[in-house]
PyMOL CGO cylinders between C-alpha atoms (Angstrom):
from pymol import cmd
from pymol.cgo import CYLINDER

trace = [
    CYLINDER, -4.20, -5.93, 24.03, -5.94, -6.29, 27.37, 0.3, 1, 1, 1, 1, 1, 1,
    CYLINDER, -5.94, -6.29, 27.37, -2.61, -5.91, 29.17, 0.3, 1, 1, 1, 1, 1, 1,
    CYLINDER, -2.61, -5.91, 29.17, -1.84, -2.73, 27.20, 0.3, 1, 1, 1, 1, 1, 1,
    CYLINDER, -1.84, -2.73, 27.20, -5.20, -1.26, 28.16, 0.3, 1, 1, 1, 1, 1, 1,
    CYLINDER, -5.20, -1.26, 28.16, -4.79, -2.34, 31.82, 0.3, 1, 1, 1, 1, 1, 1,
    CYLINDER, -4.79, -2.34, 31.82, -1.47, -0.38, 31.82, 0.3, 1, 1, 1, 1, 1, 1,
    CYLINDER, -1.47, -0.38, 31.82, -2.90, 2.74, 30.11, 0.3, 1, 1, 1, 1, 1, 1,
    CYLINDER, -2.90, 2.74, 30.11, -1.20, 1.98, 26.79, 0.3, 1, 1, 1, 1, 1, 1,
    CYLINDER, -1.20, 1.98, 26.79, -3.36, 2.71, 23.79, 0.3, 1, 1, 1, 1, 1, 1,
    CYLINDER, -3.36, 2.71, 23.79, -3.07, -0.19, 21.32, 0.3, 1, 1, 1, 1, 1, 1,
    CYLINDER, -3.07, -0.19, 21.32, -2.35, 0.50, 17.64, 0.3, 1, 1, 1, 1, 1, 1,
    CYLINDER, -2.35, 0.50, 17.64, -2.91, -2.50, 15.38, 0.3, 1, 1, 1, 1, 1, 1,
    CYLINDER, -2.91, -2.50, 15.38, -0.78, -2.78, 12.20, 0.3, 1, 1, 1, 1, 1, 1,
    CYLINDER, -0.78, -2.78, 12.20, -2.46, -5.34, 9.96, 0.3, 1, 1, 1, 1, 1, 1,
    CYLINDER, -2.46, -5.34, 9.96, 0.44, -5.75, 7.48, 0.3, 1, 1, 1, 1, 1, 1,
    CYLINDER, 0.44, -5.75, 7.48, 4.08, -5.20, 8.32, 0.3, 1, 1, 1, 1, 1, 1,
    CYLINDER, 4.08, -5.20, 8.32, 5.61, -7.14, 5.37, 0.3, 1, 1, 1, 1, 1, 1,
    CYLINDER, 5.61, -7.14, 5.37, 4.86, -10.48, 7.10, 0.3, 1, 1, 1, 1, 1, 1,
    CYLINDER, 4.86, -10.48, 7.10, 2.94, -12.63, 4.65, 0.3, 1, 1, 1, 1, 1, 1,
    CYLINDER, 2.94, -12.63, 4.65, 2.14, -16.25, 5.45, 0.3, 1, 1, 1, 1, 1, 1,
    CYLINDER, 2.14, -16.25, 5.45, 4.20, -18.69, 3.37, 0.3, 1, 1, 1, 1, 1, 1,
    CYLINDER, 4.20, -18.69, 3.37, 1.11, -20.01, 1.57, 0.3, 1, 1, 1, 1, 1, 1,
    CYLINDER, 1.11, -20.01, 1.57, 0.33, -16.46, 0.38, 0.3, 1, 1, 1, 1, 1, 1,
    CYLINDER, 0.33, -16.46, 0.38, 3.88, -16.01, -0.92, 0.3, 1, 1, 1, 1, 1, 1,
    CYLINDER, 3.88, -16.01, -0.92, 3.76, -19.43, -2.58, 0.3, 1, 1, 1, 1, 1, 1,
    CYLINDER, 3.76, -19.43, -2.58, 0.57, -18.30, -4.40, 0.3, 1, 1, 1, 1, 1, 1,
    CYLINDER, 0.57, -18.30, -4.40, 1.85, -15.04, -5.81, 0.3, 1, 1, 1, 1, 1, 1,
    CYLINDER, 1.85, -15.04, -5.81, 1.91, -12.82, -2.70, 0.3, 1, 1, 1, 1, 1, 1,
    CYLINDER, 1.91, -12.82, -2.70, 0.58, -9.31, -2.97, 0.3, 1, 1, 1, 1, 1, 1,
    CYLINDER, 0.58, -9.31, -2.97, 0.82, -9.51, -6.78, 0.3, 1, 1, 1, 1, 1, 1,
    CYLINDER, 0.82, -9.51, -6.78, -1.78, -12.29, -6.85, 0.3, 1, 1, 1, 1, 1, 1,
    CYLINDER, -1.78, -12.29, -6.85, -5.20, -11.32, -8.14, 0.3, 1, 1, 1, 1, 1, 1,
    CYLINDER, -5.20, -11.32, -8.14, -6.60, -13.08, -5.11, 0.3, 1, 1, 1, 1, 1, 1,
    CYLINDER, -6.60, -13.08, -5.11, -4.58, -11.11, -2.58, 0.3, 1, 1, 1, 1, 1, 1,
    CYLINDER, -4.58, -11.11, -2.58, -7.24, -8.41, -1.86, 0.3, 1, 1, 1, 1, 1, 1,
    CYLINDER, -7.24, -8.41, -1.86, -9.78, -11.11, -0.95, 0.3, 1, 1, 1, 1, 1, 1,
    CYLINDER, -9.78, -11.11, -0.95, -7.26, -13.04, 1.23, 0.3, 1, 1, 1, 1, 1, 1,
    CYLINDER, -7.26, -13.04, 1.23, -6.29, -9.83, 2.98, 0.3, 1, 1, 1, 1, 1, 1,
    CYLINDER, -6.29, -9.83, 2.98, -9.86, -8.70, 3.59, 0.3, 1, 1, 1, 1, 1, 1,
    CYLINDER, -9.86, -8.70, 3.59, -10.77, -12.09, 5.16, 0.3, 1, 1, 1, 1, 1, 1,
    CYLINDER, -10.77, -12.09, 5.16, -7.76, -11.78, 7.46, 0.3, 1, 1, 1, 1, 1, 1,
    CYLINDER, -7.76, -11.78, 7.46, -8.57, -8.15, 8.24, 0.3, 1, 1, 1, 1, 1, 1,
    CYLINDER, -8.57, -8.15, 8.24, -12.13, -9.06, 9.08, 0.3, 1, 1, 1, 1, 1, 1,
    CYLINDER, -12.13, -9.06, 9.08, -11.04, -11.65, 11.63, 0.3, 1, 1, 1, 1, 1, 1,
    CYLINDER, -11.04, -11.65, 11.63, -8.77, -9.11, 13.30, 0.3, 1, 1, 1, 1, 1, 1,
    CYLINDER, -8.77, -9.11, 13.30, -11.36, -6.29, 13.20, 0.3, 1, 1, 1, 1, 1, 1,
    CYLINDER, -11.36, -6.29, 13.20, -14.07, -8.49, 14.73, 0.3, 1, 1, 1, 1, 1, 1,
    CYLINDER, -14.07, -8.49, 14.73, -11.75, -10.08, 17.34, 0.3, 1, 1, 1, 1, 1, 1,
    CYLINDER, -11.75, -10.08, 17.34, -10.05, -6.91, 18.55, 0.3, 1, 1, 1, 1, 1, 1,
    CYLINDER, -10.05, -6.91, 18.55, -12.16, -3.92, 17.32, 0.3, 1, 1, 1, 1, 1, 1,
    CYLINDER, -12.16, -3.92, 17.32, -13.97, -3.58, 20.60, 0.3, 1, 1, 1, 1, 1, 1,
    CYLINDER, -13.97, -3.58, 20.60, -10.59, -2.73, 22.26, 0.3, 1, 1, 1, 1, 1, 1,
    CYLINDER, -10.59, -2.73, 22.26, -8.50, -1.33, 19.42, 0.3, 1, 1, 1, 1, 1, 1,
    CYLINDER, -8.50, -1.33, 19.42, -9.41, 2.10, 18.12, 0.3, 1, 1, 1, 1, 1, 1,
    CYLINDER, -9.41, 2.10, 18.12, -6.40, 2.83, 15.96, 0.3, 1, 1, 1, 1, 1, 1,
    CYLINDER, -6.40, 2.83, 15.96, -5.50, 0.72, 12.88, 0.3, 1, 1, 1, 1, 1, 1,
    CYLINDER, -5.50, 0.72, 12.88, -3.03, 0.64, 10.05, 0.3, 1, 1, 1, 1, 1, 1,
    CYLINDER, -3.03, 0.64, 10.05, -3.72, -1.40, 6.93, 0.3, 1, 1, 1, 1, 1, 1,
    CYLINDER, -3.72, -1.40, 6.93, -0.11, -1.49, 5.78, 0.3, 1, 1, 1, 1, 1, 1,
    CYLINDER, -0.11, -1.49, 5.78, 3.25, -0.35, 7.13, 0.3, 1, 1, 1, 1, 1, 1,
    CYLINDER, 3.25, -0.35, 7.13, 5.59, 1.37, 4.69, 0.3, 1, 1, 1, 1, 1, 1,
    CYLINDER, 5.59, 1.37, 4.69, 3.82, 0.10, 1.50, 0.3, 1, 1, 1, 1, 1, 1,
    CYLINDER, 3.82, 0.10, 1.50, 6.31, 1.83, -0.82, 0.3, 1, 1, 1, 1, 1, 1,
    CYLINDER, 6.31, 1.83, -0.82, 9.06, -0.25, 0.73, 0.3, 1, 1, 1, 1, 1, 1,
    CYLINDER, 9.06, -0.25, 0.73, 7.20, -3.49, 1.40, 0.3, 1, 1, 1, 1, 1, 1,
    CYLINDER, 7.20, -3.49, 1.40, 4.82, -3.77, -1.58, 0.3, 1, 1, 1, 1, 1, 1,
    CYLINDER, 4.82, -3.77, -1.58, 6.08, -1.61, -4.48, 0.3, 1, 1, 1, 1, 1, 1,
    CYLINDER, 6.08, -1.61, -4.48, 9.77, -1.59, -3.68, 0.3, 1, 1, 1, 1, 1, 1,
    CYLINDER, 9.77, -1.59, -3.68, 10.70, -5.28, -3.84, 0.3, 1, 1, 1, 1, 1, 1,
    CYLINDER, 10.70, -5.28, -3.84, 9.86, -5.24, -7.57, 0.3, 1, 1, 1, 1, 1, 1,
    CYLINDER, 9.86, -5.24, -7.57, 10.42, -1.71, -8.78, 0.3, 1, 1, 1, 1, 1, 1,
    CYLINDER, 10.42, -1.71, -8.78, 13.46, -0.56, -6.82, 0.3, 1, 1, 1, 1, 1, 1,
    CYLINDER, 13.46, -0.56, -6.82, 15.82, -3.36, -7.67, 0.3, 1, 1, 1, 1, 1, 1,
    CYLINDER, 15.82, -3.36, -7.67, 18.85, -2.41, -9.67, 0.3, 1, 1, 1, 1, 1, 1,
    CYLINDER, 18.85, -2.41, -9.67, 18.15, -3.19, -13.35, 0.3, 1, 1, 1, 1, 1, 1,
    CYLINDER, 18.15, -3.19, -13.35, 14.36, -3.51, -12.80, 0.3, 1, 1, 1, 1, 1, 1,
    CYLINDER, 14.36, -3.51, -12.80, 12.74, -4.79, -16.02, 0.3, 1, 1, 1, 1, 1, 1,
    CYLINDER, 12.74, -4.79, -16.02, 9.38, -3.75, -17.51, 0.3, 1, 1, 1, 1, 1, 1,
    CYLINDER, 9.38, -3.75, -17.51, 8.02, -7.01, -16.04, 0.3, 1, 1, 1, 1, 1, 1,
    CYLINDER, 8.02, -7.01, -16.04, 9.30, -5.97, -12.56, 0.3, 1, 1, 1, 1, 1, 1,
    CYLINDER, 9.30, -5.97, -12.56, 7.60, -2.62, -12.87, 0.3, 1, 1, 1, 1, 1, 1,
    CYLINDER, 7.60, -2.62, -12.87, 4.39, -4.26, -14.04, 0.3, 1, 1, 1, 1, 1, 1,
    CYLINDER, 4.39, -4.26, -14.04, 4.43, -6.54, -11.03, 0.3, 1, 1, 1, 1, 1, 1,
    CYLINDER, 4.43, -6.54, -11.03, 5.14, -3.65, -8.70, 0.3, 1, 1, 1, 1, 1, 1,
    CYLINDER, 5.14, -3.65, -8.70, 2.12, -1.71, -10.02, 0.3, 1, 1, 1, 1, 1, 1,
    CYLINDER, 2.12, -1.71, -10.02, -0.04, -4.89, -9.84, 0.3, 1, 1, 1, 1, 1, 1,
    CYLINDER, -0.04, -4.89, -9.84, 1.03, -5.46, -6.21, 0.3, 1, 1, 1, 1, 1, 1,
    CYLINDER, 1.03, -5.46, -6.21, 0.44, -1.78, -5.45, 0.3, 1, 1, 1, 1, 1, 1,
    CYLINDER, 0.44, -1.78, -5.45, -3.05, -1.89, -6.92, 0.3, 1, 1, 1, 1, 1, 1,
    CYLINDER, -3.05, -1.89, -6.92, -3.93, -5.08, -5.03, 0.3, 1, 1, 1, 1, 1, 1,
    CYLINDER, -3.93, -5.08, -5.03, -2.72, -3.57, -1.75, 0.3, 1, 1, 1, 1, 1, 1,
    CYLINDER, -2.72, -3.57, -1.75, -4.82, -0.47, -2.42, 0.3, 1, 1, 1, 1, 1, 1,
    CYLINDER, -4.82, -0.47, -2.42, -7.90, -2.69, -3.03, 0.3, 1, 1, 1, 1, 1, 1,
    CYLINDER, -7.90, -2.69, -3.03, -7.17, -4.47, 0.26, 0.3, 1, 1, 1, 1, 1, 1,
    CYLINDER, -7.17, -4.47, 0.26, -6.70, -1.15, 2.02, 0.3, 1, 1, 1, 1, 1, 1,
    CYLINDER, -6.70, -1.15, 2.02, -9.95, 0.40, 0.79, 0.3, 1, 1, 1, 1, 1, 1,
    CYLINDER, -9.95, 0.40, 0.79, -11.96, -2.76, 1.51, 0.3, 1, 1, 1, 1, 1, 1,
    CYLINDER, -11.96, -2.76, 1.51, -10.61, -2.84, 5.04, 0.3, 1, 1, 1, 1, 1, 1,
    CYLINDER, -10.61, -2.84, 5.04, -11.33, 0.89, 5.56, 0.3, 1, 1, 1, 1, 1, 1,
    CYLINDER, -11.33, 0.89, 5.56, -14.96, 0.31, 4.53, 0.3, 1, 1, 1, 1, 1, 1,
    CYLINDER, -14.96, 0.31, 4.53, -15.26, -2.76, 6.70, 0.3, 1, 1, 1, 1, 1, 1,
    CYLINDER, -15.26, -2.76, 6.70, -13.81, -1.10, 9.77, 0.3, 1, 1, 1, 1, 1, 1,
    CYLINDER, -13.81, -1.10, 9.77, -16.20, 1.81, 9.36, 0.3, 1, 1, 1, 1, 1, 1,
    CYLINDER, -16.20, 1.81, 9.36, -19.14, -0.60, 9.22, 0.3, 1, 1, 1, 1, 1, 1,
    CYLINDER, -19.14, -0.60, 9.22, -18.02, -2.61, 12.28, 0.3, 1, 1, 1, 1, 1, 1,
    CYLINDER, -18.02, -2.61, 12.28, -16.49, 0.11, 14.49, 0.3, 1, 1, 1, 1, 1, 1,
    CYLINDER, -16.49, 0.11, 14.49, -17.46, 3.56, 13.18, 0.3, 1, 1, 1, 1, 1, 1,
    CYLINDER, -17.46, 3.56, 13.18, -15.53, 5.38, 15.98, 0.3, 1, 1, 1, 1, 1, 1,
    CYLINDER, -15.53, 5.38, 15.98, -12.25, 3.69, 15.14, 0.3, 1, 1, 1, 1, 1, 1,
    CYLINDER, -12.25, 3.69, 15.14, -9.50, 5.39, 13.12, 0.3, 1, 1, 1, 1, 1, 1,
    CYLINDER, -9.50, 5.39, 13.12, -7.69, 3.80, 10.19, 0.3, 1, 1, 1, 1, 1, 1,
    CYLINDER, -7.69, 3.80, 10.19, -4.92, 4.71, 7.84, 0.3, 1, 1, 1, 1, 1, 1,
    CYLINDER, -4.92, 4.71, 7.84, -1.52, 3.41, 6.86, 0.3, 1, 1, 1, 1, 1, 1,
    CYLINDER, -1.52, 3.41, 6.86, 2.07, 4.12, 7.93, 0.3, 1, 1, 1, 1, 1, 1,
    CYLINDER, 2.07, 4.12, 7.93, 4.18, 5.64, 5.22, 0.3, 1, 1, 1, 1, 1, 1,
    CYLINDER, 4.18, 5.64, 5.22, 7.89, 6.06, 4.80, 0.3, 1, 1, 1, 1, 1, 1,
    CYLINDER, 7.89, 6.06, 4.80, 9.60, 8.60, 2.70, 0.3, 1, 1, 1, 1, 1, 1,
    CYLINDER, 9.60, 8.60, 2.70, 13.12, 9.74, 2.22, 0.3, 1, 1, 1, 1, 1, 1,
    CYLINDER, 13.12, 9.74, 2.22, 15.19, 12.41, 0.59, 0.3, 1, 1, 1, 1, 1, 1,
    CYLINDER, 15.19, 12.41, 0.59, 16.29, 11.53, -2.91, 0.3, 1, 1, 1, 1, 1, 1,
    CYLINDER, 16.29, 11.53, -2.91, 19.53, 12.79, -4.34, 0.3, 1, 1, 1, 1, 1, 1,
    CYLINDER, 19.53, 12.79, -4.34, 21.10, 12.04, -7.71, 0.3, 1, 1, 1, 1, 1, 1,
    CYLINDER, 21.10, 12.04, -7.71, 24.36, 10.21, -7.79, 0.3, 1, 1, 1, 1, 1, 1,
    CYLINDER, 24.36, 10.21, -7.79, 25.86, 12.68, -10.21, 0.3, 1, 1, 1, 1, 1, 1,
    CYLINDER, 25.86, 12.68, -10.21, 24.73, 15.56, -12.42, 0.3, 1, 1, 1, 1, 1, 1,
    CYLINDER, 24.73, 15.56, -12.42, 24.55, 13.29, -15.44, 0.3, 1, 1, 1, 1, 1, 1,
    CYLINDER, 24.55, 13.29, -15.44, 21.17, 13.30, -17.13, 0.3, 1, 1, 1, 1, 1, 1,
    CYLINDER, 21.17, 13.30, -17.13, 20.53, 9.64, -16.44, 0.3, 1, 1, 1, 1, 1, 1,
    CYLINDER, 20.53, 9.64, -16.44, 21.19, 10.08, -12.71, 0.3, 1, 1, 1, 1, 1, 1,
    CYLINDER, 21.19, 10.08, -12.71, 19.02, 13.16, -12.50, 0.3, 1, 1, 1, 1, 1, 1,
    CYLINDER, 19.02, 13.16, -12.50, 16.15, 11.33, -14.22, 0.3, 1, 1, 1, 1, 1, 1,
    CYLINDER, 16.15, 11.33, -14.22, 16.63, 8.31, -11.95, 0.3, 1, 1, 1, 1, 1, 1,
    CYLINDER, 16.63, 8.31, -11.95, 16.37, 10.57, -8.87, 0.3, 1, 1, 1, 1, 1, 1,
    CYLINDER, 16.37, 10.57, -8.87, 13.22, 12.18, -10.28, 0.3, 1, 1, 1, 1, 1, 1,
    CYLINDER, 13.22, 12.18, -10.28, 11.64, 8.74, -10.83, 0.3, 1, 1, 1, 1, 1, 1,
    CYLINDER, 11.64, 8.74, -10.83, 12.59, 7.68, -7.38, 0.3, 1, 1, 1, 1, 1, 1,
    CYLINDER, 12.59, 7.68, -7.38, 11.06, 10.84, -5.91, 0.3, 1, 1, 1, 1, 1, 1,
    CYLINDER, 11.06, 10.84, -5.91, 7.90, 10.30, -7.93, 0.3, 1, 1, 1, 1, 1, 1,
    CYLINDER, 7.90, 10.30, -7.93, 7.61, 6.80, -6.50, 0.3, 1, 1, 1, 1, 1, 1,
    CYLINDER, 7.61, 6.80, -6.50, 7.20, 8.35, -3.06, 0.3, 1, 1, 1, 1, 1, 1,
    CYLINDER, 7.20, 8.35, -3.06, 3.57, 9.09, -3.98, 0.3, 1, 1, 1, 1, 1, 1,
    CYLINDER, 3.57, 9.09, -3.98, 2.61, 5.70, -5.40, 0.3, 1, 1, 1, 1, 1, 1,
    CYLINDER, 2.61, 5.70, -5.40, 0.52, 4.97, -2.26, 0.3, 1, 1, 1, 1, 1, 1,
    CYLINDER, 0.52, 4.97, -2.26, -0.02, 8.42, -0.78, 0.3, 1, 1, 1, 1, 1, 1,
    CYLINDER, -0.02, 8.42, -0.78, -1.92, 9.96, -3.71, 0.3, 1, 1, 1, 1, 1, 1,
    CYLINDER, -1.92, 9.96, -3.71, -4.22, 6.92, -4.18, 0.3, 1, 1, 1, 1, 1, 1,
    CYLINDER, -4.22, 6.92, -4.18, -4.95, 6.72, -0.45, 0.3, 1, 1, 1, 1, 1, 1,
    CYLINDER, -4.95, 6.72, -0.45, -5.39, 10.43, 0.08, 0.3, 1, 1, 1, 1, 1, 1,
    CYLINDER, -5.39, 10.43, 0.08, -6.72, 11.67, -3.27, 0.3, 1, 1, 1, 1, 1, 1,
    CYLINDER, -6.72, 11.67, -3.27, -8.12, 8.62, -5.05, 0.3, 1, 1, 1, 1, 1, 1,
    CYLINDER, -8.12, 8.62, -5.05, -5.81, 8.83, -8.04, 0.3, 1, 1, 1, 1, 1, 1,
    CYLINDER, -5.81, 8.83, -8.04, -2.47, 7.65, -9.14, 0.3, 1, 1, 1, 1, 1, 1,
    CYLINDER, -2.47, 7.65, -9.14, 0.21, 10.34, -8.86, 0.3, 1, 1, 1, 1, 1, 1,
    CYLINDER, 0.21, 10.34, -8.86, 0.74, 12.59, -11.90, 0.3, 1, 1, 1, 1, 1, 1,
    CYLINDER, 0.74, 12.59, -11.90, 4.44, 12.67, -11.06, 0.3, 1, 1, 1, 1, 1, 1,
    CYLINDER, 4.44, 12.67, -11.06, 4.67, 8.94, -11.61, 0.3, 1, 1, 1, 1, 1, 1,
    CYLINDER, 4.67, 8.94, -11.61, 2.35, 8.95, -14.61, 0.3, 1, 1, 1, 1, 1, 1,
    CYLINDER, 2.35, 8.95, -14.61, 4.81, 11.31, -16.33, 0.3, 1, 1, 1, 1, 1, 1,
    CYLINDER, 4.81, 11.31, -16.33, 7.05, 8.24, -16.90, 0.3, 1, 1, 1, 1, 1, 1,
    CYLINDER, 7.05, 8.24, -16.90, 5.83, 6.22, -19.86, 0.3, 1, 1, 1, 1, 1, 1,
    CYLINDER, 5.83, 6.22, -19.86, 7.69, 3.11, -18.63, 0.3, 1, 1, 1, 1, 1, 1,
    CYLINDER, 7.69, 3.11, -18.63, 5.59, 3.20, -15.45, 0.3, 1, 1, 1, 1, 1, 1,
    CYLINDER, 5.59, 3.20, -15.45, 2.37, 4.76, -16.74, 0.3, 1, 1, 1, 1, 1, 1,
    CYLINDER, 2.37, 4.76, -16.74, 1.91, 2.03, -19.32, 0.3, 1, 1, 1, 1, 1, 1,
    CYLINDER, 1.91, 2.03, -19.32, 1.33, -0.42, -16.43, 0.3, 1, 1, 1, 1, 1, 1,
    CYLINDER, 1.33, -0.42, -16.43, -1.29, 1.78, -14.79, 0.3, 1, 1, 1, 1, 1, 1,
    CYLINDER, -1.29, 1.78, -14.79, -4.03, 1.04, -17.20, 0.3, 1, 1, 1, 1, 1, 1,
    CYLINDER, -4.03, 1.04, -17.20, -7.43, 2.67, -17.43, 0.3, 1, 1, 1, 1, 1, 1,
    CYLINDER, -7.43, 2.67, -17.43, -9.04, -0.26, -15.60, 0.3, 1, 1, 1, 1, 1, 1,
    CYLINDER, -9.04, -0.26, -15.60, -6.73, 0.40, -12.60, 0.3, 1, 1, 1, 1, 1, 1,
    CYLINDER, -6.73, 0.40, -12.60, -7.46, 4.11, -12.73, 0.3, 1, 1, 1, 1, 1, 1,
    CYLINDER, -7.46, 4.11, -12.73, -11.19, 3.58, -12.83, 0.3, 1, 1, 1, 1, 1, 1,
    CYLINDER, -11.19, 3.58, -12.83, -11.16, 0.90, -10.15, 0.3, 1, 1, 1, 1, 1, 1,
    CYLINDER, -11.16, 0.90, -10.15, -9.21, 3.28, -7.91, 0.3, 1, 1, 1, 1, 1, 1,
    CYLINDER, -9.21, 3.28, -7.91, -11.81, 5.94, -8.36, 0.3, 1, 1, 1, 1, 1, 1,
    CYLINDER, -11.81, 5.94, -8.36, -14.61, 3.51, -7.50, 0.3, 1, 1, 1, 1, 1, 1,
    CYLINDER, -14.61, 3.51, -7.50, -13.04, 2.05, -4.42, 0.3, 1, 1, 1, 1, 1, 1,
    CYLINDER, -13.04, 2.05, -4.42, -11.55, 5.24, -2.98, 0.3, 1, 1, 1, 1, 1, 1,
    CYLINDER, -11.55, 5.24, -2.98, -12.64, 6.07, 0.58, 0.3, 1, 1, 1, 1, 1, 1,
    CYLINDER, -12.64, 6.07, 0.58, -11.19, 9.24, 2.10, 0.3, 1, 1, 1, 1, 1, 1,
    CYLINDER, -11.19, 9.24, 2.10, -9.36, 8.94, 5.38, 0.3, 1, 1, 1, 1, 1, 1,
]
cmd.load_cgo(trace, "trace")
């Protein structure tokens, strides 16, 4: 970081780039109920150690791909896979909002967000099943953006009962309570 600054390069710190420690993976990874607490302790160490020199932060890189995707986007994803994807998503959102609040307490002038990926979605054919699959895939684009930007889960995704049934009222209420605009 010091070398960057010395060479007029503005540091940008990405806290999570799909690189979990093995012990976190062994204990359930992002889907673990304890993940938000683990993440926040890690984030606090980074924010305190580097916040005096780093003004731009990302809580998570490509969360749709690295948090939601490994469970929900596999071919033949089961209802249990979708439930785990939503649980991991919710836990990452809790970690994100906790980190945003903490950064604002420690370094109010710093900027924080996340780095999102999106892509065009096309159906494989004009068969109804393929069209619906493409629509579901497109709706999943908003699984992190809407919560992070609007404080709610995306209506496009909630339109699918097979997904909406895993986004329970507790998750929806918790999201409203922890939401911090960026």
